[in-house]
LOLODREN-782833 format. One record per residue (C-alpha): residue number from 1; chain; x, y, z. Coordinates in nm, 4 decimals. Each point is the difference from the previous one (the first is absolute). Layout:
BEGIN
<r nr="NUM" kette="A" X="X" Y="Y" Z="Z"/>
...
//
This chain:
BEGIN
<r nr="1" kette="A" X="8.8392" Y="3.5493" Z="4.0745"/>
<r nr="2" kette="A" X="-0.2634" Y="-0.1595" Z="0.2164"/>
<r nr="3" kette="A" X="0.1073" Y="-0.2071" Z="0.2969"/>
<r nr="4" kette="A" X="-0.2007" Y="-0.3226" Z="0.0140"/>
<r nr="5" kette="A" X="-0.0632" Y="-0.2102" Z="0.3069"/>
<r nr="6" kette="A" X="0.2344" Y="-0.2671" Z="-0.1362"/>
<r nr="7" kette="A" X="0.2810" Y="0.2543" Z="-0.0410"/>
<r nr="8" kette="A" X="-0.0676" Y="0.1399" Z="0.3463"/>
<r nr="9" kette="A" X="0.0170" Y="-0.3498" Z="0.1483"/>
<r nr="10" kette="A" X="0.3293" Y="-0.0645" Z="-0.1794"/>
<r nr="11" kette="A" X="0.1495" Y="0.3278" Z="0.1243"/>
<r nr="12" kette="A" X="-0.1235" Y="-0.0716" Z="0.3521"/>
<r nr="13" kette="A" X="0.1559" Y="-0.3470" Z="-0.0127"/>
<r nr="14" kette="A" X="0.3356" Y="0.1371" Z="-0.1194"/>
<r nr="15" kette="A" X="-0.0064" Y="0.2699" Z="0.2695"/>
<r nr="16" kette="A" X="-0.1163" Y="-0.2527" Z="0.2621"/>
<r nr="17" kette="A" X="-0.3080" Y="0.2103" Z="0.0775"/>
<r nr="18" kette="A" X="-0.3372" Y="-0.1199" Z="0.1168"/>
<r nr="19" kette="A" X="-0.2795" Y="0.2001" Z="-0.1611"/>
<r nr="20" kette="A" X="-0.3585" Y="-0.0433" Z="0.1119"/>
<r nr="21" kette="A" X="-0.3028" Y="0.0552" Z="-0.2227"/>
<r nr="22" kette="A" X="-0.0733" Y="0.3411" Z="0.1511"/>
<r nr="23" kette="A" X="0.3452" Y="0.1297" Z="-0.0950"/>
<r nr="24" kette="A" X="0.0233" Y="-0.1688" Z="-0.3405"/>
<r nr="25" kette="A" X="-0.2384" Y="0.2241" Z="-0.1932"/>
<r nr="26" kette="A" X="0.1546" Y="0.3220" Z="0.1344"/>
<r nr="27" kette="A" X="0.3536" Y="-0.1273" Z="-0.0667"/>
<r nr="28" kette="A" X="-0.0846" Y="-0.0988" Z="-0.3581"/>
<r nr="29" kette="A" X="-0.1473" Y="0.3454" Z="-0.0633"/>
<r nr="30" kette="A" X="0.2959" Y="0.1824" Z="0.1594"/>
<r nr="31" kette="A" X="0.2572" Y="-0.2096" Z="-0.1836"/>
<r nr="32" kette="A" X="-0.1784" Y="0.0501" Z="-0.3321"/>
<r nr="33" kette="A" X="0.0036" Y="0.3769" Z="0.0537"/>
<r nr="34" kette="A" X="0.3709" Y="-0.0051" Z="0.0846"/>
<r nr="35" kette="A" X="0.0831" Y="-0.2047" Z="-0.3119"/>
<r nr="36" kette="A" X="-0.2096" Y="0.2350" Z="-0.2165"/>
<r nr="37" kette="A" X="0.1827" Y="0.3010" Z="0.1456"/>
<r nr="38" kette="A" X="0.3415" Y="-0.1567" Z="-0.0612"/>
<r nr="39" kette="A" X="-0.0961" Y="-0.0944" Z="-0.3577"/>
<r nr="40" kette="A" X="-0.0546" Y="0.3719" Z="-0.0696"/>
<r nr="41" kette="A" X="0.3765" Y="0.0402" Z="0.0260"/>
<r nr="42" kette="A" X="0.0251" Y="-0.1817" Z="-0.3350"/>
<r nr="43" kette="A" X="-0.1556" Y="0.3091" Z="-0.1609"/>
<r nr="44" kette="A" X="0.2931" Y="0.2207" Z="0.1030"/>
<r nr="45" kette="A" X="0.2555" Y="0.0729" Z="-0.2729"/>
<r nr="46" kette="A" X="0.3369" Y="-0.0997" Z="0.1447"/>
<r nr="47" kette="A" X="0.2014" Y="0.0389" Z="-0.3183"/>
<r nr="48" kette="A" X="0.3482" Y="0.1232" Z="0.0871"/>
<r nr="49" kette="A" X="-0.0492" Y="-0.0417" Z="0.3748"/>
<r nr="50" kette="A" X="0.2823" Y="-0.1903" Z="0.1653"/>
<r nr="51" kette="A" X="-0.0967" Y="-0.2721" Z="0.2466"/>
<r nr="52" kette="A" X="0.0196" Y="0.1136" Z="0.3618"/>
<r nr="53" kette="A" X="0.2225" Y="-0.2170" Z="0.2136"/>
<r nr="54" kette="A" X="0.0179" Y="0.2231" Z="0.3075"/>
<r nr="55" kette="A" X="-0.1803" Y="0.3027" Z="0.1378"/>
<r nr="56" kette="A" X="0.3241" Y="0.1734" Z="0.0930"/>
<r nr="57" kette="A" X="0.2662" Y="0.1369" Z="-0.2298"/>
<r nr="58" kette="A" X="0.2624" Y="-0.0196" Z="0.2727"/>
<r nr="59" kette="A" X="0.2853" Y="-0.2417" Z="-0.0466"/>
<r nr="60" kette="A" X="0.1531" Y="-0.2132" Z="0.2708"/>
<r nr="61" kette="A" X="0.3457" Y="0.1118" Z="0.0924"/>
<r nr="62" kette="A" X="0.2086" Y="-0.3113" Z="-0.0164"/>
<r nr="63" kette="A" X="0.3544" Y="-0.0489" Z="0.1151"/>
<r nr="64" kette="A" X="0.2540" Y="-0.2466" Z="-0.1209"/>
<r nr="65" kette="A" X="0.0083" Y="-0.3218" Z="0.1969"/>
<r nr="66" kette="A" X="0.3575" Y="0.0115" Z="0.1196"/>
<r nr="67" kette="A" X="0.1305" Y="-0.2675" Z="0.2353"/>
<r nr="68" kette="A" X="0.1249" Y="0.1450" Z="0.3265"/>
<r nr="69" kette="A" X="0.1590" Y="-0.1538" Z="0.3056"/>
<r nr="70" kette="A" X="-0.2572" Y="-0.1711" Z="0.2162"/>
<r nr="71" kette="A" X="-0.0389" Y="0.0201" Z="0.3763"/>
<r nr="72" kette="A" X="0.2194" Y="-0.2619" Z="0.1621"/>
<r nr="73" kette="A" X="-0.1882" Y="-0.2711" Z="0.1857"/>
<r nr="74" kette="A" X="0.1530" Y="0.0807" Z="0.3391"/>
<r nr="75" kette="A" X="-0.0796" Y="0.3712" Z="-0.0362"/>
<r nr="76" kette="A" X="-0.3636" Y="-0.0807" Z="-0.0720"/>
<r nr="77" kette="A" X="-0.0270" Y="-0.2264" Z="0.3037"/>
<r nr="78" kette="A" X="0.1776" Y="0.2473" Z="0.2280"/>
<r nr="79" kette="A" X="-0.3177" Y="0.2111" Z="0.0458"/>
<r nr="80" kette="A" X="-0.2391" Y="-0.2943" Z="0.0293"/>
<r nr="81" kette="A" X="-0.1997" Y="0.0048" Z="0.3267"/>
<r nr="82" kette="A" X="0.0393" Y="-0.3782" Z="0.0178"/>
<r nr="83" kette="A" X="0.2084" Y="-0.2367" Z="-0.2020"/>
<r nr="84" kette="A" X="0.0754" Y="-0.3688" Z="-0.0145"/>
<r nr="85" kette="A" X="0.3534" Y="-0.0533" Z="-0.1272"/>
<r nr="86" kette="A" X="-0.0104" Y="0.1327" Z="-0.3576"/>
<r nr="87" kette="A" X="-0.3772" Y="0.0640" Z="-0.0175"/>
<r nr="88" kette="A" X="-0.2524" Y="0.2571" Z="0.1179"/>
<r nr="89" kette="A" X="-0.2193" Y="-0.1380" Z="0.2780"/>
<r nr="90" kette="A" X="-0.3663" Y="0.1040" Z="-0.0314"/>
<r nr="91" kette="A" X="-0.3152" Y="-0.0946" Z="0.1898"/>
<r nr="92" kette="A" X="-0.1922" Y="-0.3004" Z="-0.1255"/>
<r nr="93" kette="A" X="-0.3051" Y="0.1118" Z="-0.1991"/>
<r nr="94" kette="A" X="-0.1221" Y="-0.3309" Z="-0.1435"/>
<r nr="95" kette="A" X="-0.1305" Y="-0.2719" Z="0.2294"/>
//
């Protein structure tokens, strides 16, 4: 597949890129070579090959989501460096 200037301009617009004339010719050539290389993958016989969804065969070890008693509000505030009644007091970060 050959990348035309119109296609390059469309791709540049979608990617919000500014391409000058000096770069355009080299980019069109490079992109055309990349597309040609990727199209060669169509020649590979993939009959019987399962689609790859991950590079690792390891499984996540999951645990049951079991409700447990939560930390009481007063216990959480007990170790707070500063507090304001029932809330944590933190330095202002937004002006």
